[in-house]
C-alpha positions as CSV (number, residue, x, y, z in Angstrom):
1,X,7.7,-42.1,26.6
2,X,5.0,-42.1,24.0
3,X,5.5,-40.6,20.5
4,X,3.7,-37.2,20.2
5,X,2.6,-35.1,17.4
6,X,1.6,-31.5,18.3
7,X,-0.8,-29.5,16.1
8,X,-1.1,-25.8,16.5
9,X,-3.9,-24.1,14.5
10,X,-4.5,-20.8,13.1
11,X,-6.1,-17.9,15.2
12,X,-4.1,-14.7,14.7
13,X,-2.4,-13.0,17.6
14,X,-5.0,-14.1,20.2
15,X,-4.9,-17.5,18.8
16,X,-1.0,-17.3,19.3
17,X,-1.7,-16.3,23.0
18,X,-4.1,-19.4,23.6
19,X,-1.2,-21.5,22.3
20,X,1.2,-19.9,24.7
21,X,-1.2,-20.4,27.5
22,X,-2.0,-24.0,26.8
23,X,1.5,-24.9,26.1
24,X,2.6,-23.4,29.3
25,X,-0.3,-24.9,31.4
26,X,0.8,-28.4,29.9
27,X,4.3,-27.8,30.9
28,X,3.4,-26.7,34.4
29,X,0.8,-29.6,34.9
30,X,2.9,-32.5,33.4
31,X,6.5,-31.2,33.2
32,X,6.6,-32.3,29.5
33,X,8.8,-30.3,27.2
34,X,6.9,-29.7,23.9
35,X,10.2,-29.4,21.9
36,X,10.4,-33.0,22.4
37,X,7.4,-33.7,20.3
38,X,8.1,-36.1,17.4
39,X,6.4,-33.6,15.1
40,X,5.2,-30.1,15.4
41,X,2.8,-28.6,12.8
42,X,1.9,-24.9,12.9
43,X,-0.5,-22.9,10.9
44,X,-0.8,-19.1,11.0
45,X,-0.7,-18.0,14.7
46,X,0.2,-21.6,15.4
47,X,3.1,-21.3,13.0
48,X,4.7,-18.6,15.1
49,X,4.3,-20.6,18.1
50,X,5.6,-23.8,16.6
51,X,8.9,-21.9,15.8
52,X,9.2,-20.7,19.4
53,X,8.6,-24.3,20.6
54,X,11.6,-25.6,18.4
55,X,13.7,-22.5,19.7
56,X,12.9,-23.2,23.3
57,X,11.5,-19.8,23.6
58,X,8.0,-20.5,25.0
59,X,8.2,-18.1,27.8
60,X,6.3,-14.7,28.8
61,X,9.1,-12.6,27.3
62,X,8.8,-14.0,23.9
63,X,5.2,-12.3,24.0
64,X,5.6,-9.3,25.9
65,X,9.3,-8.3,25.4
66,X,10.6,-5.8,28.0
67,X,7.3,-4.0,28.5
68,X,6.0,-3.4,32.0
69,X,2.9,-1.6,31.4
70,X,0.0,-2.3,29.1
71,X,0.9,0.4,26.7
72,X,4.5,-0.7,26.5
73,X,3.5,-4.3,25.7
74,X,1.0,-3.2,23.2
75,X,3.6,-1.0,21.2
76,X,6.1,-3.9,21.4
77,X,3.7,-6.3,19.8
78,X,2.4,-3.9,17.3
79,X,5.9,-2.9,16.3
80,X,6.3,-6.5,15.1
81,X,2.8,-7.2,13.8
82,X,1.8,-4.3,12.1
83,X,4.6,-2.7,9.9
84,X,2.8,-0.6,7.3
85,X,3.2,-1.1,3.7
86,X,1.7,0.4,0.5
87,X,-1.3,-1.6,-0.4
88,X,-0.6,-3.1,-3.9
89,X,-1.5,-6.3,-5.7
90,X,-4.7,-5.2,-7.3
91,X,-4.2,-7.0,-10.4
92,X,-3.0,-10.2,-8.5
93,X,-6.2,-10.0,-6.4
94,X,-8.3,-9.8,-9.5
95,X,-6.8,-12.6,-11.3
96,X,-6.4,-14.9,-8.1
97,X,-9.4,-14.2,-6.0
98,X,-11.9,-11.9,-7.3
99,X,-12.8,-12.9,-10.8
100,X,-12.6,-16.7,-9.8
101,X,-15.0,-16.2,-6.9
102,X,-17.6,-14.1,-9.1
103,X,-17.8,-17.3,-11.2
104,X,-18.0,-19.5,-8.2
105,X,-18.7,-17.7,-5.1
106,X,-16.5,-18.7,-2.1
107,X,-14.3,-17.5,0.8
108,X,-11.5,-17.7,-1.8
109,X,-12.5,-14.2,-2.9
110,X,-9.5,-13.1,-0.6
111,X,-6.8,-14.8,-2.5
112,X,-4.1,-12.4,-3.4
113,X,-5.8,-9.4,-1.8
114,X,-3.8,-6.4,-1.2
115,X,-2.7,-5.8,2.5
116,X,-2.1,-2.8,4.7
117,X,0.7,-4.4,6.5
118,X,4.0,-6.2,5.6
119,X,4.9,-9.5,7.1
120,X,8.5,-8.8,7.4
121,X,7.9,-7.8,11.0
122,X,6.6,-11.2,11.9
123,X,9.7,-12.6,10.3
124,X,11.9,-10.2,12.5
125,X,10.1,-11.5,15.6
126,X,11.1,-14.8,14.6
127,X,14.7,-13.9,14.1
128,X,15.1,-11.9,17.2
129,X,13.7,-14.8,19.2
130,X,15.0,-17.7,17.4
131,X,18.4,-16.6,16.4
132,X,20.1,-18.7,13.9
133,X,17.4,-21.3,13.7
134,X,15.3,-18.5,11.9
135,X,17.5,-18.8,8.9
136,X,17.6,-22.4,8.6
137,X,15.3,-25.0,10.0
138,X,14.6,-26.9,13.2
139,X,16.4,-30.4,13.5
140,X,13.3,-32.2,14.8
141,X,10.2,-32.9,12.3
142,X,8.3,-29.3,11.9
143,X,5.8,-28.4,9.3
144,X,4.8,-24.7,8.8
145,X,1.5,-24.5,6.6
146,X,1.0,-21.8,4.1
147,X,-1.4,-21.4,1.0
148,X,0.0,-21.5,-2.5
149,X,-2.2,-18.9,-4.6
150,X,-1.3,-20.4,-7.8
151,X,-1.9,-24.0,-7.0
152,X,-4.7,-23.2,-4.6
153,X,-3.5,-25.7,-2.3
154,X,-1.7,-25.9,1.2
155,X,2.1,-26.0,1.1
156,X,3.7,-27.7,4.3
157,X,7.2,-26.0,4.4
158,X,9.6,-28.2,6.0
159,X,8.5,-31.3,4.1
160,X,9.6,-32.7,0.9
161,X,6.5,-31.5,-0.7
162,X,7.7,-27.9,-0.5
163,X,10.5,-25.8,-1.4
164,X,13.4,-25.2,1.2
165,X,13.0,-21.7,2.9
166,X,14.2,-20.3,6.1
167,X,12.1,-20.8,9.2
168,X,11.2,-17.0,9.5
169,X,10.1,-16.7,5.9
170,X,7.8,-19.8,6.2
171,X,6.2,-18.3,9.3
172,X,5.6,-14.8,7.6
173,X,4.2,-16.8,4.6
174,X,1.9,-18.8,6.8
175,X,0.8,-15.7,8.8
176,X,-0.3,-13.5,5.8
177,X,-4.0,-13.0,6.6
178,X,-5.8,-11.8,3.6
179,X,-6.5,-8.1,3.5
180,X,-4.3,-7.6,6.6
181,X,-1.0,-8.6,5.2
182,X,0.5,-8.6,1.8
183,X,1.1,-12.1,0.5
184,X,4.7,-13.3,0.6
185,X,6.5,-14.2,-2.6
186,X,8.9,-17.2,-2.5
187,X,10.7,-18.5,-5.6
188,X,8.3,-16.7,-7.8
189,X,5.2,-18.0,-6.0
190,X,2.8,-16.2,-3.9
191,X,1.8,-17.6,-0.6
192,X,-0.8,-16.6,2.1
193,X,-2.0,-17.7,5.3
194,X,-2.3,-21.3,5.7
195,X,-5.8,-21.3,7.3
196,X,-7.1,-20.8,3.9
197,X,-6.7,-24.5,3.3
198,X,-7.4,-25.7,7.0
199,X,-7.3,-24.2,10.5
200,X,-5.3,-27.2,11.5
201,X,-3.8,-29.6,8.8
202,X,-3.8,-32.3,11.5
203,X,-3.7,-34.9,8.9
204,X,-0.2,-33.9,7.8
205,X,1.0,-36.2,10.9
206,X,0.2,-39.1,8.5
207,X,3.4,-38.5,6.5
208,X,5.4,-39.7,9.3
209,X,6.6,-43.4,8.6
210,X,5.1,-44.9,11.9
211,X,2.0,-44.1,13.8
212,X,2.1,-41.6,16.8
213,X,0.9,-42.7,20.3
214,X,-0.9,-39.4,20.7
215,X,-1.9,-36.4,18.6
216,X,-2.4,-33.2,20.6
217,X,-4.2,-30.5,18.8
218,X,-4.8,-27.0,20.1
219,X,-7.5,-25.3,17.9
220,X,-8.3,-21.6,18.9
221,X,-10.5,-21.3,15.7
222,X,-12.7,-24.6,16.3
223,X,-14.9,-23.8,19.4
224,X,-17.3,-26.3,20.2
225,X,-20.1,-23.9,20.6
226,X,-20.7,-20.2,19.9
227,X,-20.2,-17.5,22.6
228,X,-23.3,-15.9,23.8
229,X,-22.3,-12.3,22.6
230,X,-20.5,-13.4,19.6
231,X,-20.9,-12.0,16.1
232,X,-22.5,-14.4,13.6
233,X,-19.3,-14.6,11.5
234,X,-17.4,-15.9,14.4
235,X,-19.6,-19.2,14.6
236,X,-19.2,-19.5,10.7
237,X,-15.4,-19.7,11.1
238,X,-15.8,-21.9,13.9
239,X,-18.0,-24.3,12.2
240,X,-15.6,-24.4,9.2
241,X,-12.9,-25.0,11.5
242,X,-14.6,-27.8,13.4
243,X,-15.6,-29.3,10.2
244,X,-12.1,-29.5,8.6
245,X,-10.7,-30.7,11.8
246,X,-13.3,-33.4,12.1
247,X,-12.4,-34.6,8.6
248,X,-8.8,-34.5,9.4
249,X,-9.4,-36.5,12.8
250,X,-11.3,-39.0,10.7
251,X,-8.4,-39.7,8.4
252,X,-6.1,-40.1,11.3
253,X,-8.1,-42.7,13.0
254,X,-9.0,-44.6,9.9
255,X,-5.1,-44.9,9.3
256,X,-3.8,-45.0,13.0
257,X,-6.7,-46.6,15.0
258,X,-4.6,-47.2,18.0
259,X,-3.7,-43.4,18.2
260,X,-5.2,-41.3,20.8
261,X,-6.1,-37.8,19.8
262,X,-6.8,-34.9,22.3
263,X,-8.2,-31.6,21.1
264,X,-7.8,-28.5,23.2
265,X,-10.2,-25.6,22.4
266,X,-10.9,-22.1,24.0
267,X,-14.0,-21.9,26.2
268,X,-16.4,-19.2,26.2
269,X,-14.6,-17.1,28.8
270,X,-11.3,-17.2,26.6
271,X,-13.4,-16.6,23.6
272,X,-15.0,-13.3,25.1
273,X,-11.5,-11.9,25.4
274,X,-10.1,-13.4,22.0
275,X,-12.8,-12.3,19.9
276,X,-14.4,-10.6,17.7
277,X,-11.1,-9.7,16.4
278,X,-8.3,-12.2,16.5
279,X,-5.8,-9.8,15.5
280,X,-6.3,-7.5,18.3
281,X,-3.1,-6.8,20.0
282,X,-4.6,-5.4,23.2
283,X,-6.6,-8.5,23.7
284,X,-3.5,-11.0,23.4
285,X,-2.3,-10.8,27.2
286,X,-5.8,-11.0,28.5
287,X,-6.4,-14.0,26.4
288,X,-3.1,-15.5,27.5
289,X,-4.2,-15.2,31.1
290,X,-7.6,-16.5,30.8
291,X,-6.2,-19.6,28.9
292,X,-4.0,-20.2,32.0
293,X,-7.0,-20.2,34.1
294,X,-9.2,-22.4,31.8
295,X,-6.6,-25.1,31.2
296,X,-6.1,-25.5,35.0
297,X,-9.7,-27.0,35.0
298,X,-9.5,-28.4,31.4
299,X,-6.3,-30.5,32.0
300,X,-7.6,-31.7,35.2
301,X,-10.8,-33.1,33.9
302,X,-10.4,-37.0,34.4
303,X,-10.9,-37.9,30.8
304,X,-8.0,-35.3,29.6
305,X,-5.8,-36.1,32.6
306,X,-5.9,-39.9,31.9
307,X,-4.7,-39.3,28.3
308,X,-1.8,-37.0,29.6
309,X,-0.8,-39.5,32.3
310,X,-0.5,-42.3,29.6
311,X,1.5,-40.2,27.1
312,X,3.1,-37.4,28.9
313,X,4.1,-39.2,31.9
314,X,3.6,-36.3,34.7
315,X,5.3,-36.5,37.9
316,X,3.2,-38.0,40.6
317,X,1.8,-35.5,43.1
318,X,3.7,-35.6,46.5
């Protein structure tokens, strides 16, 4: 069996739905267990799914709970994702984001911004699903990427470069989308969504002692082309995501020339459901179902299937 690195990028709740659909489609098509990946790297929505992979919890119940109707599923997801808090942190935002951005305009104007919601619901979702693992860390190499507001750099929890934290807390920090969620305080430092540094952080695989045979990247926020009905800012975020990912892939190829890299991205039909608001709970299940349909064709494409055959060793059709 080949050595495999699995990278799950940022993308909000619809990005997590895309991850669930893609991973389940891979399992159904090849029989590959994603928890056997030699390393899993997750950012924001991908951080939650990374935790679910390590907890062997990638199945529909994780995403819909016990709900049977659309309203029940919506309320169940919202109960975890949208726990209201009192917006606070104006001075933190002024120091970390607003004033620095006035001196040098950038997307980092969002750093440290107050949030309407708390991330403790996300941490509770991990705990309720992953059990005891949520308070420790997976045995297999796993990195959950957050953004350190003070250092203005990414922090890959689960590596020697980061403080030790429980898995649930790391996922909450990685998922703290600016203006939506309050940043997460860990050991007197504030952390926010890991997507502020990169939507994927795929180059973190290079910390492994030996090259991987395959790096499999699932990138909800790095679509190859804008959707026809999309808002202008959607393509801006996708272009930023594509640029960062291209730089990371170039680093991997320079260091590990023999490693194959496969990137799976949402097509326009998936994007039509997942956008324009990646944090839309009502769009999560439609996005998941559309992803299953789109991956049926994506994974069957000859160039993609040959890579899967070489590294995931799917059982032959009979």
